[in-house]
ZADO-1210 file (C-alpha; in nm, 4 decimals, padded with zeros to 6 digits):
<atoms>
<atom x="18.5781" y="11.9804" z="-00.9873" code="MET" pos="1"/>
<atom x="18.3856" y="11.6875" z="-01.1247" code="ASP" pos="2"/>
<atom x="18.5428" y="11.4805" z="-00.8318" code="GLU" pos="3"/>
<atom x="18.4155" y="11.7693" z="-00.5334" code="LYS" pos="4"/>
<atom x="18.0404" y="11.7895" z="-00.7208" code="ALA" pos="5"/>
<atom x="18.0631" y="11.3268" z="-00.7449" code="GLU" pos="6"/>
<atom x="18.1509" y="11.3589" z="-00.3445" code="MET" pos="7"/>
<atom x="17.8913" y="11.6280" z="-00.2681" code="ARG" pos="8"/>
<atom x="17.6130" y="11.4148" z="-00.5189" code="ASN" pos="9"/>
<atom x="17.7388" y="11.0869" z="-00.3068" code="GLU" pos="10"/>
<atom x="17.6809" y="11.2829" z="00.0147" code="GLU" pos="11"/>
<atom x="17.3852" y="11.3628" z="-00.0164" code="ILE" pos="12"/>
<atom x="17.2667" y="11.0372" z="-00.1603" code="ARG" pos="13"/>
<atom x="17.3508" y="10.9242" z="00.1824" code="LYS" pos="14"/>
<atom x="17.1684" y="11.1535" z="00.3675" code="GLN" pos="15"/>
<atom x="16.8510" y="11.1172" z="00.1694" code="ILE" pos="16"/>
<atom x="16.9291" y="10.7542" z="00.1930" code="SER" pos="17"/>
<atom x="16.9423" y="10.8146" z="00.5830" code="GLY" pos="18"/>
<atom x="16.6260" y="11.0056" z="00.5785" code="LEU" pos="19"/>
<atom x="16.4536" y="10.7602" z="00.3716" code="ARG" pos="20"/>
<atom x="16.5581" y="10.4365" z="00.6719" code="ASP" pos="21"/>
<atom x="16.4451" y="10.7126" z="00.9876" code="GLU" pos="22"/>
<atom x="16.1654" y="10.8051" z="00.7793" code="LEU" pos="23"/>
<atom x="16.0791" y="10.4028" z="00.6986" code="LYS" pos="24"/>
<atom x="16.1069" y="10.3592" z="01.0449" code="GLY" pos="25"/>
<atom x="15.9176" y="10.5883" z="01.1931" code="ALA" pos="26"/>
<atom x="15.6199" y="10.5041" z="00.9365" code="ILE" pos="27"/>
<atom x="15.6595" y="10.1613" z="01.0990" code="ASP" pos="28"/>
<atom x="15.5921" y="10.2589" z="01.4174" code="GLN" pos="29"/>
<atom x="15.3826" y="10.4518" z="01.3257" code="ALA" pos="30"/>
<atom x="15.1456" y="10.1638" z="01.1564" code="ASN" pos="31"/>
<atom x="15.2532" y="09.9765" z="01.5032" code="ILE" pos="32"/>
<atom x="15.0815" y="10.2013" z="01.6735" code="LYS" pos="33"/>
<atom x="14.7952" y="10.2327" z="01.4946" code="ALA" pos="34"/>
<atom x="14.7591" y="09.8856" z="01.5011" code="ASN" pos="35"/>
<atom x="14.7493" y="09.8547" z="01.8881" code="VAL" pos="36"/>
<atom x="14.4732" y="10.1542" z="01.9175" code="LEU" pos="37"/>
<atom x="14.2353" y="09.9896" z="01.6496" code="GLU" pos="38"/>
<atom x="14.2677" y="09.6732" z="01.8428" code="GLU" pos="39"/>
<atom x="14.2294" y="09.8899" z="02.1694" code="ARG" pos="40"/>
<atom x="13.9031" y="10.0927" z="01.9960" code="THR" pos="41"/>
<atom x="13.8203" y="09.7343" z="01.9020" code="ALA" pos="42"/>
<atom x="13.8550" y="09.6433" z="02.2418" code="GLY" pos="43"/>
<atom x="13.6193" y="09.9459" z="02.3688" code="LEU" pos="44"/>
<atom x="13.3575" y="09.8860" z="02.1372" code="GLU" pos="45"/>
<atom x="13.3248" y="09.5181" z="02.2292" code="THR" pos="46"/>
<atom x="13.3182" y="09.6290" z="02.6062" code="ALA" pos="47"/>
<atom x="13.1175" y="09.9259" z="02.5152" code="ALA" pos="48"/>
<atom x="12.8784" y="09.6999" z="02.3472" code="ASN" pos="49"/>
<atom x="12.8491" y="09.4641" z="02.6338" code="THR" pos="50"/>
<atom x="12.8028" y="09.6892" z="02.8751" code="HIS" pos="51"/>
<atom x="12.5257" y="09.8141" z="02.7037" code="SER" pos="52"/>
<atom x="12.3534" y="09.5113" z="02.6642" code="ASP" pos="53"/>
<atom x="12.4082" y="09.4618" z="03.0587" code="ALA" pos="54"/>
<atom x="12.2782" y="09.7968" z="03.1432" code="ILE" pos="55"/>
<atom x="11.9905" y="09.7586" z="02.9218" code="ALA" pos="56"/>
<atom x="11.8868" y="09.3736" z="03.1147" code="ASN" pos="57"/>
<atom x="11.9285" y="09.5719" z="03.4526" code="LEU" pos="58"/>
<atom x="11.6912" y="09.8335" z="03.3390" code="GLU" pos="59"/>
<atom x="11.4380" y="09.5326" z="03.2326" code="GLN" pos="60"/>
<atom x="11.4795" y="09.4058" z="03.5421" code="GLN" pos="61"/>
<atom x="11.4447" y="09.7293" z="03.7723" code="VAL" pos="62"/>
<atom x="11.1389" y="09.8009" z="03.5343" code="ALA" pos="63"/>
<atom x="10.9935" y="09.4869" z="03.6803" code="GLU" pos="64"/>
<atom x="11.1238" y="09.4701" z="04.0607" code="LEU" pos="65"/>
<atom x="10.9490" y="09.8306" z="04.0165" code="LYS" pos="66"/>
<atom x="10.6067" y="09.6806" z="03.9004" code="LYS" pos="67"/>
<atom x="10.6375" y="09.4203" z="04.1654" code="GLU" pos="68"/>
<atom x="10.7103" y="09.6310" z="04.4522" code="VAL" pos="69"/>
<atom x="10.4002" y="09.8452" z="04.3651" code="VAL" pos="70"/>
<atom x="10.1762" y="09.4783" z="04.3393" code="SER" pos="71"/>
<atom x="10.3595" y="09.3867" z="04.6752" code="LEU" pos="72"/>
<atom x="10.2900" y="09.7268" z="04.8196" code="ALA" pos="73"/>
<atom x="09.8876" y="09.7022" z="04.6946" code="ALA" pos="74"/>
<atom x="09.8781" y="09.3707" z="04.8640" code="LYS" pos="75"/>
<atom x="10.0266" y="09.4710" z="05.2021" code="ALA" pos="76"/>
<atom x="09.8179" y="09.7539" z="05.2368" code="GLU" pos="77"/>
<atom x="09.5171" y="09.5026" z="05.1147" code="ASP" pos="78"/>
<atom x="09.5973" y="09.2859" z="05.3931" code="LEU" pos="79"/>
<atom x="09.6723" y="09.5570" z="05.6572" code="GLU" pos="80"/>
<atom x="09.3144" y="09.7101" z="05.5538" code="ALA" pos="81"/>
<atom x="09.1542" y="09.4207" z="05.5912" code="ARG" pos="82"/>
<atom x="09.2925" y="09.2896" z="05.9255" code="SER" pos="83"/>
<atom x="09.1336" y="09.5923" z="06.0568" code="ARG" pos="84"/>
<atom x="08.8114" y="09.5997" z="05.9292" code="ARG" pos="85"/>
<atom x="08.6701" y="09.5573" z="06.2950" code="CYS" pos="86"/>
<atom x="08.8636" y="09.8222" z="06.4217" code="ASN" pos="87"/>
<atom x="08.7335" y="10.1506" z="06.5226" code="LEU" pos="88"/>
<atom x="08.9057" y="10.4890" z="06.6425" code="SER" pos="89"/>
<atom x="08.7864" y="10.6627" z="06.9192" code="ILE" pos="90"/>
<atom x="08.8312" y="11.0151" z="07.0577" code="PHE" pos="91"/>
<atom x="08.8028" y="11.2224" z="07.3362" code="GLY" pos="92"/>
<atom x="08.8796" y="11.0114" z="07.6203" code="VAL" pos="93"/>
<atom x="09.0619" y="11.1743" z="07.8711" code="LYS" pos="94"/>
<atom x="09.3848" y="11.0384" z="07.9869" code="GLU" pos="95"/>
<atom x="09.3543" y="10.7939" z="08.3220" code="GLY" pos="96"/>
<atom x="08.9584" y="10.7665" z="08.2333" code="ARG" pos="97"/>
<atom x="08.9839" y="10.3562" z="08.2058" code="GLU" pos="98"/>
<atom x="09.2253" y="10.3002" z="08.5310" code="ALA" pos="99"/>
<atom x="09.1348" y="10.0167" z="08.7490" code="GLY" pos="100"/>
<atom x="08.9529" y="09.7972" z="08.4590" code="VAL" pos="101"/>
<atom x="09.0784" y="09.6671" z="08.1209" code="SER" pos="102"/>
<atom x="09.1085" y="09.9301" z="07.8617" code="ALA" pos="103"/>
<atom x="08.8560" y="09.6388" z="07.6177" code="SER" pos="104"/>
<atom x="08.5635" y="09.6706" z="07.9217" code="THR" pos="105"/>
<atom x="08.5948" y="10.0448" z="07.9376" code="PHE" pos="106"/>
<atom x="08.6169" y="10.1356" z="07.5922" code="ILE" pos="107"/>
<atom x="08.3016" y="09.8778" z="07.5801" code="ALA" pos="108"/>
<atom x="08.1212" y="10.0344" z="07.8891" code="LYS" pos="109"/>
<atom x="08.1686" y="10.4360" z="07.7484" code="LEU" pos="110"/>
<atom x="08.0035" y="10.3148" z="07.4218" code="LEU" pos="111"/>
<atom x="07.6859" y="10.1373" z="07.5895" code="GLN" pos="112"/>
<atom x="07.6680" y="10.4645" z="07.8120" code="LYS" pos="113"/>
<atom x="07.7073" y="10.7410" z="07.5597" code="VAL" pos="114"/>
<atom x="07.5501" y="10.5365" z="07.2673" code="MET" pos="115"/>
<atom x="07.2526" y="10.4147" z="07.5007" code="GLY" pos="116"/>
<atom x="07.3162" y="09.9843" z="07.3951" code="LEU" pos="117"/>
<atom x="07.0928" y="09.7885" z="07.5477" code="ASP" pos="118"/>
<atom x="07.4197" y="09.5747" z="07.6447" code="LYS" pos="119"/>
<atom x="07.7762" y="09.6533" z="07.6257" code="PRO" pos="120"/>
<atom x="07.9360" y="09.5222" z="07.2934" code="HIS" pos="121"/>
<atom x="08.2196" y="09.2511" z="07.2517" code="VAL" pos="122"/>
<atom x="08.5450" y="09.4558" z="07.2407" code="ILE" pos="123"/>
<atom x="08.8271" y="09.1934" z="07.1851" code="ASP" pos="124"/>
<atom x="09.0964" y="09.4697" z="07.2569" code="ARG" pos="125"/>
<atom x="09.1438" y="09.8251" z="07.3408" code="ALA" pos="126"/>
<atom x="09.4904" y="10.0182" z="07.3481" code="ASN" pos="127"/>
<atom x="09.6422" y="10.3188" z="07.2793" code="THR" pos="128"/>
<atom x="09.9539" y="10.3364" z="07.0631" code="LEU" pos="129"/>
<atom x="10.1331" y="10.6355" z="07.1901" code="GLN" pos="130"/>
<atom x="10.2899" y="10.7587" z="07.4824" code="GLN" pos="131"/>
<atom x="10.1204" y="10.9418" z="07.7680" code="ALA" pos="132"/>
<atom x="10.1099" y="11.3277" z="07.5525" code="PRO" pos="133"/>
<atom x="10.1969" y="11.6232" z="07.7671" code="GLY" pos="134"/>
<atom x="10.0457" y="11.9334" z="07.9239" code="ALA" pos="135"/>
<atom x="09.8681" y="12.1059" z="07.5903" code="GLY" pos="136"/>
<atom x="09.8958" y="11.7957" z="07.3434" code="GLN" pos="137"/>
<atom x="09.6381" y="11.6285" z="07.2055" code="PRO" pos="138"/>
<atom x="09.4574" y="11.3255" z="07.3716" code="LEU" pos="139"/>
<atom x="09.5696" y="10.9793" z="07.2262" code="ARG" pos="140"/>
<atom x="09.3057" y="10.7290" z="07.0271" code="ALA" pos="141"/>
<atom x="09.1448" y="10.3869" z="07.1266" code="PHE" pos="142"/>
<atom x="09.2600" y="10.1573" z="06.8590" code="VAL" pos="143"/>
<atom x="08.9159" y="09.9079" z="06.8715" code="VAL" pos="144"/>
<atom x="08.8824" y="09.5850" z="06.7844" code="LYS" pos="145"/>
<atom x="08.5858" y="09.4895" z="06.7843" code="CYS" pos="146"/>
<atom x="08.4307" y="09.0967" z="06.8234" code="HIS" pos="147"/>
<atom x="08.1752" y="09.0977" z="06.5394" code="TYR" pos="148"/>
<atom x="08.1687" y="09.3036" z="06.2078" code="TYR" pos="149"/>
<atom x="07.7687" y="09.3821" z="06.2711" code="GLN" pos="150"/>
<atom x="07.8660" y="09.5502" z="06.5765" code="GLU" pos="151"/>
<atom x="08.1756" y="09.7638" z="06.4664" code="LYS" pos="152"/>
<atom x="07.8840" y="09.9388" z="06.2055" code="GLU" pos="153"/>
<atom x="07.6088" y="09.9917" z="06.4454" code="SER" pos="154"/>
<atom x="07.8688" y="10.1532" z="06.6492" code="ILE" pos="155"/>
<atom x="08.0174" y="10.4013" z="06.3584" code="LEU" pos="156"/>
<atom x="07.6390" y="10.4599" z="06.2222" code="ARG" pos="157"/>
<atom x="07.5141" y="10.5730" z="06.5566" code="LYS" pos="158"/>
<atom x="07.8358" y="10.7946" z="06.5544" code="ALA" pos="159"/>
<atom x="07.7369" y="10.9354" z="06.2469" code="VAL" pos="160"/>
<atom x="07.3754" y="10.9900" z="06.3500" code="THR" pos="161"/>
<atom x="07.4175" y="11.0913" z="06.6648" code="SER" pos="162"/>
<atom x="07.4282" y="11.5059" z="06.7239" code="PRO" pos="163"/>
<atom x="07.6779" y="11.4595" z="06.9645" code="LYS" pos="164"/>
<atom x="07.8150" y="11.1885" z="07.1707" code="LEU" pos="165"/>
<atom x="07.9090" y="11.2779" z="07.5289" code="VAL" pos="166"/>
<atom x="08.0615" y="11.0740" z="07.8181" code="SER" pos="167"/>
<atom x="07.8861" y="11.1364" z="08.2104" code="GLU" pos="168"/>
<atom x="08.2728" y="11.2492" z="08.2463" code="ASN" pos="169"/>
<atom x="08.1875" y="11.5152" z="08.0247" code="GLY" pos="170"/>
<atom x="08.5044" y="11.4341" z="07.7579" code="ASP" pos="171"/>
<atom x="08.3311" y="11.4888" z="07.3785" code="ILE" pos="172"/>
<atom x="08.3625" y="11.1286" z="07.2115" code="ILE" pos="173"/>
<atom x="08.4093" y="11.0675" z="06.8425" code="ARG" pos="174"/>
<atom x="08.4589" y="10.7736" z="06.6945" code="VAL" pos="175"/>
<atom x="08.5751" y="10.7136" z="06.3112" code="TYR" pos="176"/>
<atom x="08.7034" y="10.3591" z="06.1124" code="LEU" pos="177"/>
<atom x="09.0242" y="10.2854" z="06.1530" code="ASP" pos="178"/>
<atom x="09.2253" y="10.3000" z="05.8635" code="TYR" pos="179"/>
<atom x="09.5963" y="10.2454" z="05.7680" code="THR" pos="180"/>
<atom x="09.8485" y="10.5316" z="05.7504" code="GLN" pos="181"/>
<atom x="09.8638" y="10.5388" z="05.3879" code="ASN" pos="182"/>
<atom x="09.4578" y="10.5738" z="05.3098" code="VAL" pos="183"/>
<atom x="09.4853" y="10.8218" z="05.6465" code="ALA" pos="184"/>
<atom x="09.7719" y="11.0569" z="05.4433" code="ARG" pos="185"/>
<atom x="09.5436" y="11.0139" z="05.1131" code="GLN" pos="186"/>
<atom x="09.2167" y="11.1150" z="05.3455" code="TRP" pos="187"/>
<atom x="09.4020" y="11.4079" z="05.5085" code="ALA" pos="188"/>
<atom x="09.4820" y="11.5617" z="05.1381" code="ALA" pos="189"/>
<atom x="09.1313" y="11.6208" z="05.1090" code="PHE" pos="190"/>
<atom x="09.1265" y="11.8523" z="05.4556" code="GLY" pos="191"/>
<atom x="09.1451" y="12.1961" z="05.2984" code="GLN" pos="192"/>
<atom x="08.8469" y="12.0994" z="05.0283" code="ALA" pos="193"/>
<atom x="08.6511" y="12.0047" z="05.3269" code="ARG" pos="194"/>
<atom x="08.7095" y="12.2939" z="05.5114" code="GLN" pos="195"/>
<atom x="08.5660" y="12.5104" z="05.2267" code="LEU" pos="196"/>
<atom x="08.2735" y="12.3140" z="05.1937" code="LEU" pos="197"/>
<atom x="08.1743" y="12.3536" z="05.5067" code="ARG" pos="198"/>
<atom x="08.0664" y="12.7141" z="05.3964" code="GLN" pos="199"/>
<atom x="07.8794" y="12.5955" z="05.1412" code="CYS" pos="200"/>
<atom x="07.5392" y="12.6281" z="05.2350" code="GLU" pos="201"/>
<atom x="07.3248" y="12.2898" z="05.1354" code="GLY" pos="202"/>
<atom x="07.6194" y="12.1199" z="04.9979" code="VAL" pos="203"/>
<atom x="07.6869" y="11.7598" z="05.1285" code="LYS" pos="204"/>
<atom x="08.0352" y="11.5363" z="05.0880" code="CYS" pos="205"/>
<atom x="08.1305" y="11.1968" z="05.1911" code="GLY" pos="206"/>
<atom x="08.4601" y="11.0209" z="05.1757" code="LEU" pos="207"/>
<atom x="08.4704" y="10.7140" z="05.0254" code="LEU" pos="208"/>
<atom x="08.7763" y="10.4204" z="05.0867" code="TYR" pos="209"/>
<atom x="09.0346" y="10.4422" z="05.0085" code="PRO" pos="210"/>
<atom x="09.0308" y="10.7711" z="04.8936" code="ALA" pos="211"/>
<atom x="08.7517" y="10.9558" z="04.7289" code="LYS" pos="212"/>
<atom x="08.6098" y="11.2797" z="04.8151" code="LEU" pos="213"/>
<atom x="08.2228" y="11.2650" z="04.6974" code="ARG" pos="214"/>
<atom x="08.0255" y="11.6164" z="04.6537" code="ILE" pos="215"/>
<atom x="07.6448" y="11.6547" z="04.6667" code="THR" pos="216"/>
<atom x="07.5444" y="11.9901" z="04.5138" code="THR" pos="217"/>
<atom x="07.2241" y="12.2170" z="04.6047" code="ARG" pos="218"/>
<atom x="07.0691" y="11.9761" z="04.3246" code="ASP" pos="219"/>
<atom x="07.1338" y="11.6838" z="04.3798" code="GLY" pos="220"/>
<atom x="07.3988" y="11.6161" z="04.1593" code="GLN" pos="221"/>
<atom x="07.7166" y="11.3872" z="04.2878" code="GLN" pos="222"/>
<atom x="08.1025" y="11.4560" z="04.1457" code="LYS" pos="223"/>
<atom x="08.3683" y="11.2507" z="04.2757" code="SER" pos="224"/>
<atom x="08.7195" y="11.3252" z="04.2800" code="PHE" pos="225"/>
<atom x="09.0520" y="11.1025" z="04.3617" code="THR" pos="226"/>
<atom x="09.2386" y="11.4518" z="04.3186" code="ASP" pos="227"/>
<atom x="09.2494" y="11.7016" z="04.5963" code="PRO" pos="228"/>
<atom x="09.3242" y="11.9830" z="04.3681" code="GLU" pos="229"/>
<atom x="09.0453" y="11.9390" z="04.1650" code="LYS" pos="230"/>
<atom x="08.8058" y="11.8909" z="04.4391" code="ALA" pos="231"/>
<atom x="08.9361" y="12.2655" z="04.5969" code="VAL" pos="232"/>
<atom x="08.9069" y="12.3923" z="04.2455" code="THR" pos="233"/>
<atom x="08.5594" y="12.2698" z="04.2196" code="PHE" pos="234"/>
<atom x="08.4470" y="12.3654" z="04.6034" code="VAL" pos="235"/>
<atom x="08.5677" y="12.7316" z="04.4731" code="ARG" pos="236"/>
<atom x="08.3378" y="12.7364" z="04.1766" code="GLY" pos="237"/>
<atom x="08.0617" y="12.6072" z="04.4180" code="LEU" pos="238"/>
<atom x="08.1621" y="12.9387" z="04.6585" code="MET" pos="239"/>
<atom x="08.1321" y="13.1619" z="04.3553" code="SER" pos="240"/>
<atom x="07.7664" y="13.0819" z="04.2120" code="ASP" pos="241"/>
</atoms>
């Protein structure tokens, strides 16, 4: 009886010893895997920190590039505007009127006649920038480069002060400054405000370069706007007075 009990105890001890060995082996494997994971985690943290620094540097570079782009765009806009300082846009001339003569000669004589000038102004260039319009489409404008800045200013003043410019063919001629596309878009944004102002008797308005609407109220006060929506709100207030 004691011998059998001893045998059972021995067997149990062997099983326990085997379990201990298995458990130790499992723990060792777990420790190895944990160490590997720890090393990988440390590597990922290092990479993440490196990438974070790289991203921060890239964000700073992008911000600097954005500022540079804005500055270059402003300089380009200014240079383009300066290159157009002697230019005018002339609207209302029907297609084919200039046939048989150069566009610059035609425009010089046209301006002389409709404005009553003693002699034609010196026009360096005159051309249209679009294809000939189809039936029912708006007429093309002539872009005109005056040789002398003073003559360009004189033409513009006469266009503003004259009630209407009509050619010998009956064309109603309109003369404007030749603005850059960016400035033209900004001016066009004030279209609603200017349209409403036409309904305000005794109120005057003018567009100032590059894109500012100046309104003179009935009592002589002046307000300037660079935001078209604020200008519309102000004009609606004048209409309700």
